[in-house]
C-alpha positions as CSV (number, residue, x, y, z in Angstrom):
1,M,209.9,-79.4,-146.2
2,S,208.8,-77.3,-143.1
3,A,210.7,-74.2,-142.1
4,T,211.4,-75.8,-138.7
5,R,213.1,-78.8,-140.3
6,V,215.2,-76.5,-142.5
7,I,216.3,-74.5,-139.5
8,K,217.2,-77.6,-137.6
9,F,219.3,-78.7,-140.5
10,F,221.2,-75.4,-140.5
11,I,221.8,-75.7,-136.7
12,K,223.0,-79.2,-136.9
13,N,225.5,-78.5,-139.7
14,S,226.8,-75.2,-138.5
15,P,230.6,-75.3,-137.9
16,V,231.6,-74.8,-134.2
17,G,232.0,-71.2,-133.3
18,E,229.8,-70.0,-136.1
19,L,226.3,-70.9,-134.9
20,A,225.6,-67.4,-133.6
21,D,226.1,-66.0,-137.1
22,V,223.8,-68.7,-138.5
23,L,221.0,-67.9,-136.0
24,E,221.4,-64.1,-136.7
25,D,221.1,-64.7,-140.5
26,I,218.0,-66.8,-140.0
27,S,216.5,-64.1,-137.7
28,N,217.1,-61.4,-140.3
29,I,215.0,-63.4,-142.7
30,I,212.1,-64.7,-140.6
31,G,212.4,-62.9,-137.3
32,Q,213.3,-64.4,-133.9
33,D,210.1,-66.2,-132.9
34,F,211.5,-69.5,-134.1
35,L,214.0,-69.5,-131.2
36,K,211.0,-70.1,-128.8
37,Q,210.0,-73.3,-130.4
38,P,210.7,-76.5,-128.3
39,E,212.0,-78.3,-131.4
40,I,214.6,-75.6,-132.0
41,K,215.6,-75.5,-128.3
42,Q,216.1,-79.3,-128.5
43,A,218.2,-78.9,-131.7
44,L,220.4,-76.3,-129.9
45,R,220.8,-78.6,-126.9
46,E,221.9,-81.5,-129.2
47,Y,224.3,-79.2,-131.0
48,Y,225.9,-77.9,-127.8
49,E,226.3,-81.4,-126.4
50,A,227.6,-82.8,-129.7
51,H,230.3,-80.1,-130.0
52,K,231.1,-80.1,-126.2
53,I,230.9,-76.3,-126.1
54,Q,233.1,-74.4,-123.7
55,L,231.4,-71.8,-121.5
56,S,233.0,-68.9,-119.6
57,F,231.8,-67.7,-116.2
58,T,232.0,-64.2,-114.7
59,D,234.8,-65.2,-112.4
60,G,237.0,-66.1,-115.4
61,S,236.7,-69.9,-115.0
62,Q,235.2,-72.2,-117.6
63,G,232.9,-75.2,-117.8
64,L,232.2,-77.9,-120.3
65,V,228.8,-78.9,-121.7
66,T,228.4,-82.7,-122.3
67,G,225.5,-85.1,-122.6
68,L,226.8,-86.9,-119.6
69,G,226.5,-83.8,-117.5
70,R,222.9,-82.9,-118.4
71,Q,220.8,-82.0,-115.4
72,E,217.0,-81.5,-114.8
73,P,215.7,-77.9,-115.4
74,L,215.9,-75.5,-112.4
75,V,212.9,-73.5,-111.3
76,R,213.3,-70.3,-109.3
77,Y,211.1,-67.5,-108.2
78,V,212.2,-63.9,-108.4
79,Q,210.6,-60.6,-107.4
80,G,208.5,-59.2,-110.3
81,S,208.3,-55.6,-111.4
82,I,204.6,-55.1,-110.9
83,P,203.5,-54.0,-107.3
84,V,200.5,-55.7,-105.7
85,Q,197.9,-53.2,-104.6
86,S,195.8,-54.3,-101.6
87,Q,192.3,-52.9,-101.0
88,A,190.6,-53.2,-97.6
89,Q,186.9,-52.6,-96.6
90,K,186.2,-50.3,-93.6
91,K,182.9,-51.1,-91.8
92,A,180.7,-48.5,-90.2
93,G,181.0,-48.0,-86.4
94,L,179.0,-46.4,-83.6
95,W,180.3,-42.9,-84.2
96,D,179.4,-42.6,-87.9
97,D,178.1,-39.2,-89.0
98,E,174.3,-38.5,-89.0
99,N,172.4,-36.9,-91.9
100,E,170.4,-33.7,-91.8
101,E,167.2,-35.5,-90.6
102,G,169.1,-36.8,-87.6
103,E,169.0,-40.3,-88.8
104,S,172.0,-42.3,-88.3
105,S,173.8,-43.4,-91.4
106,Q,176.2,-46.1,-91.8
107,Q,178.8,-45.5,-94.3
108,L,180.8,-48.1,-96.1
109,E,184.2,-46.8,-97.0
110,Y,186.8,-48.4,-99.1
111,E,190.2,-47.3,-98.3
112,E,193.2,-48.2,-100.3
113,Q,195.8,-49.2,-97.9
114,F,199.3,-48.7,-99.3
115,Q,201.4,-50.5,-96.9
116,E,205.0,-51.6,-97.8
117,E,205.0,-52.4,-101.5
118,Q,204.7,-56.0,-102.3
119,Y,205.5,-57.5,-105.7
120,Q,204.3,-60.6,-107.4
121,Q,206.8,-63.4,-107.8
122,E,207.8,-64.4,-111.3
123,Q,208.8,-68.0,-112.2
124,I,212.0,-68.5,-114.1
125,V,212.9,-71.9,-115.6
126,E,216.5,-72.6,-116.4
127,E,216.3,-75.3,-119.1
128,F,219.9,-75.7,-120.0
129,V,221.5,-77.0,-116.8
130,Y,224.7,-79.1,-116.6
131,Y,227.2,-80.5,-114.2
132,D,231.0,-80.5,-114.6
133,P,232.8,-82.9,-112.3
134,V,236.2,-81.3,-112.9
135,K,234.9,-77.9,-111.9
136,K,232.7,-79.5,-109.3
137,A,229.9,-77.1,-110.2
138,K,226.3,-77.2,-111.5
139,F,225.7,-74.4,-114.0
140,S,223.1,-73.0,-116.4
141,F,223.4,-71.0,-119.6
142,H,221.3,-69.1,-122.1
143,P,220.9,-71.1,-125.3
144,I,221.3,-68.1,-127.6
145,T,223.7,-65.7,-125.8
146,L,225.6,-68.6,-124.1
147,E,225.7,-66.4,-121.0
148,A,226.6,-68.8,-118.2
149,K,226.2,-68.7,-114.4
150,I,227.1,-71.1,-111.6
151,E,224.1,-72.5,-109.8
152,E,226.0,-74.7,-107.2
153,E,229.6,-74.6,-106.3
154,S,231.9,-77.1,-104.6
155,V,229.5,-80.0,-105.2
156,D,230.3,-83.5,-106.2
157,L,227.0,-84.9,-107.5
158,E,228.4,-88.3,-108.2
159,A,229.9,-88.9,-104.7
160,S,226.9,-87.3,-102.9
161,S,224.5,-89.8,-104.6
162,L,226.1,-92.7,-102.9
163,P,223.9,-94.6,-100.3
164,S,225.1,-93.7,-96.8
165,N,223.4,-96.7,-95.1
166,I,225.5,-99.3,-96.9
167,V,229.0,-98.9,-95.4
168,Q,230.8,-101.4,-97.5
169,L,229.2,-100.3,-100.8
170,R,229.9,-96.6,-100.0
171,Q,233.6,-97.5,-99.2
172,F,233.9,-99.3,-102.6
173,F,232.4,-96.3,-104.5
174,S,234.5,-93.9,-102.4
175,N,237.7,-95.6,-103.7
176,H,236.2,-95.4,-107.2
177,Y,235.9,-91.7,-107.0
178,V,239.4,-91.3,-105.7
179,F,240.4,-93.2,-108.8
180,R,238.4,-90.6,-110.9
181,N,240.2,-87.7,-109.2
182,D,243.5,-89.4,-110.0
183,V,242.4,-89.5,-113.7
184,I,241.5,-85.8,-113.5
185,E,245.0,-84.9,-112.1
186,Q,246.7,-86.8,-114.9
187,M,244.4,-85.3,-117.6
188,N,245.4,-81.8,-116.4
189,L,249.0,-82.6,-117.0
190,Y,248.3,-84.2,-120.4
191,V,246.2,-81.3,-121.7
192,A,248.7,-78.7,-120.5
193,R,251.5,-80.6,-122.3
194,Q,249.7,-81.6,-125.5
195,F,247.2,-78.8,-126.4
196,R,247.6,-75.1,-127.1
197,R,246.8,-73.0,-124.0
198,G,243.3,-71.7,-123.8
199,T,241.8,-74.1,-126.4
200,T,241.0,-77.3,-124.5
201,L,238.8,-78.4,-121.6
202,F,238.1,-81.9,-120.4
203,T,235.8,-83.6,-117.8
204,V,235.7,-87.0,-116.2
205,F,232.6,-88.9,-115.0
206,A,232.5,-92.0,-112.9
207,D,230.0,-94.6,-112.0
208,H,230.2,-98.1,-110.4
209,S,231.6,-99.7,-113.6
210,S,233.5,-97.2,-115.6
211,I,235.5,-93.9,-115.9
212,K,234.4,-91.7,-118.8
213,V,236.7,-89.0,-120.2
214,E,235.5,-86.2,-122.5
215,V,237.9,-83.8,-124.3
216,S,237.0,-80.7,-126.2
217,C,239.6,-78.6,-128.1
218,H,238.2,-75.6,-130.0
219,N,240.7,-73.5,-132.0
220,F,239.4,-70.4,-133.9
221,N,241.2,-67.9,-136.1
222,F,238.3,-66.3,-137.9
223,K,240.4,-63.2,-138.9
224,N,242.3,-65.6,-141.1
225,Y,239.2,-67.5,-142.2
226,W,239.5,-70.8,-140.3
227,G,238.3,-72.6,-137.3
228,G,238.1,-76.1,-136.0
229,E,237.6,-78.6,-133.2
230,F,239.1,-81.8,-131.9
231,L,236.7,-83.9,-129.7
232,S,237.3,-87.2,-128.1
233,S,235.4,-89.5,-125.7
234,Y,236.8,-92.5,-123.8
235,N,235.4,-95.2,-121.6
236,A,237.6,-97.1,-119.2
237,D,235.9,-100.3,-118.0
238,V,236.8,-101.1,-114.4
239,S,235.9,-104.8,-114.5
240,N,238.0,-105.8,-117.5
241,Q,240.5,-102.9,-117.3
242,Q,240.0,-102.0,-121.0
243,L,239.8,-98.6,-122.7
244,D,237.8,-97.8,-125.9
245,G,237.0,-94.4,-127.4
246,S,236.5,-92.2,-130.4
247,V,237.8,-88.9,-132.0
248,K,236.0,-86.4,-134.1
249,V,237.8,-83.7,-136.0
250,H,236.1,-80.9,-137.9
251,N,237.9,-78.0,-139.7
252,H,236.3,-75.1,-141.7
253,Y,238.4,-73.0,-144.1
254,F,236.6,-70.2,-145.9
255,E,239.2,-67.7,-147.1
256,Q,238.4,-68.2,-150.8
257,G,235.5,-70.5,-150.6
258,N,233.9,-73.0,-148.2
259,I,235.9,-76.1,-147.4
260,Q,235.1,-78.4,-144.5
261,F,236.8,-81.5,-143.2
262,N,234.8,-84.0,-141.1
263,L,236.9,-86.9,-139.7
264,N,235.9,-89.7,-137.3
265,K,238.0,-92.4,-135.7
266,N,236.9,-95.2,-133.4
267,F,239.4,-96.9,-131.1
268,P,238.3,-100.5,-130.2
269,A,238.7,-101.7,-126.6
270,S,242.2,-102.6,-125.6
271,K,243.9,-103.6,-122.4
272,V,245.3,-100.9,-120.2
273,K,248.7,-102.0,-118.9
274,S,248.6,-100.2,-115.6
275,F,245.0,-99.6,-114.7
276,N,245.3,-96.4,-112.7
277,G,245.0,-92.7,-113.5
278,K,248.4,-92.4,-115.2
279,G,248.0,-95.7,-117.1
280,I,244.6,-94.6,-118.6
281,V,245.8,-91.1,-119.6
282,D,249.1,-92.5,-121.1
283,Q,247.0,-94.8,-123.3
284,I,244.7,-91.8,-124.3
285,A,247.8,-89.8,-125.1
286,K,249.3,-92.5,-127.3
287,L,246.0,-93.0,-129.2
288,E,245.6,-89.3,-129.9
289,T,249.3,-88.6,-130.7
290,D,249.3,-91.4,-133.3
291,Y,246.1,-90.2,-134.8
292,Q,247.3,-86.5,-135.0
293,E,250.5,-87.5,-136.7
294,G,248.5,-89.3,-139.3
295,L,246.3,-86.3,-139.8
296,E,249.4,-84.0,-140.3
297,E,250.5,-86.2,-143.2
298,M,247.1,-86.2,-144.7
299,Y,246.7,-82.4,-144.4
300,T,250.1,-81.9,-146.1
301,E,249.1,-84.1,-149.0
302,V,245.7,-82.5,-149.4
303,S,247.2,-79.0,-149.3
304,E,249.8,-79.8,-151.9
305,K,247.7,-81.8,-154.3
306,L,244.1,-80.6,-153.9
307,L,243.7,-77.1,-152.3
308,K,246.2,-75.4,-154.6
309,G,244.2,-76.5,-157.6
310,M,240.9,-75.5,-156.1
311,R,242.1,-72.0,-155.4
312,R,242.0,-71.3,-159.1
313,I,238.3,-71.9,-159.4
314,L,236.9,-70.8,-156.0
315,P,235.1,-67.4,-155.8
316,V,237.0,-64.6,-154.0
317,T,234.6,-62.6,-151.8
318,R,236.4,-62.1,-148.5
319,T,233.1,-60.8,-147.0
320,K,230.2,-62.7,-145.4
321,F,226.9,-62.6,-147.3
322,D,224.6,-59.9,-146.1
323,W,221.3,-61.8,-145.4
324,S,219.6,-58.7,-144.0
325,R,220.0,-56.7,-147.3
326,P,216.6,-55.3,-148.5
327,N,214.9,-57.1,-151.4
328,L,217.1,-60.1,-151.0
329,I,214.3,-62.5,-151.8
């Protein structure tokens, strides 16, 4: 098995919020060159999209990374740090100096002309570029540090892509995006009511046939040795007015060992009673509330019957393994 394949496995299976520690441990063993490999960058991209990671911008706002929001790379040119030195040739003229024999002599002089300093332009490619319809912004981020910056603000890429020369079609789609904005408004109310503050983001995409809702809840308490995520995706079909979706839950508990829960639930298509923003979000709320209540019962049973018994045999370390220790391998 190649080293790249092993690293991709570690990336794919890293619990959310802990990938930076995994990459640091790998770097301590084999160096950081692996981070430049296209296969590793692609593995990171798939990880971030699968976990719907949440990014913070310098203005305090946040954006959500999803596969639906992936954009083409951006290329920009910035001023480099190396000045360009120009050298010009000066030709001899009629008043050139004569030598001792009186013979005229033409001199070729090369003068370095240091005019206003000019710098070579450097090309920078932003590979991780995404769009968030709720924030109405296109943004990029560094795949390792997750440092994010906004590339375009107050932009609606979905609405701006509509054909302006077909009035009736544009009017139909315009109403469709008003529908999307209604879903966004109702989702804001639902998230504020249902999820812990500061843990959850969502986004809503629209095309001519459907409204797609993505929800990302990340909840971390690493000082108490646990972290987890609640991810959901929904598709509201405009033509048949039905909603289907799925939920993924992952929890990691590592106080006295390493216990992970991975749960998946698919919701088959069902009719939405009132096919508007409120009706769609009300149905999402019911699906998720029923599922969470079932999870609470399951967690209580697992804690009482399974985890108490496991604590007697799990190792007690309370410290992370030091991969950078000399002579480790």
